N, C-alpha and C positions, 0 to 999 in steps of 0.2 A: 739775804736767806746762806746764801754758804757765810756770813760774818754771824750769822747764831748756829752757824754746828749742824744746819738742816741738809746741807750737801755738798759736794766737795764737785770743782769744774774742772776740766782741765782739757785741751784741743778739740780732743775724741770724745770724747764723754760728758758726760755729768752721772754723778751716784748719789743718789739721796739717801745718807744716814738713817740709821733707826729713827732717833730721834724727829726725821721730816715725815716718816711715811705716813702720818696723819694727819702731815699737807699737803699728799700729792697729787690733790687735782688741782689747791693753790698754784703750785710745782709748773705743771701741763700745761695751765691756763695759761701762763705767761710762751710760751712757745704755740698758744693755737688761733689761728691767727682769722677764725671766726669770733673767736671768744672779745675781740676787740669792738667787732662789729656794736652798734647802735642798738637795734635788736634784738629784745632779749629775747632764746630760744631757748634758753635750757634755763632750770636753775639756779638761787645766788646762792651761792655757800656762806655758810654758817659761820 
């Protein structure tokens, strides 16, 4: 996502650029330990 220009990362933070705002849920899911579970608890991203 960083290579696609959707966000920038540094050792202190991750900044989502305007182009990545529509995909903020996908970005956050990468850091959500509960989204990696096999049991589907929430709706899927379209």
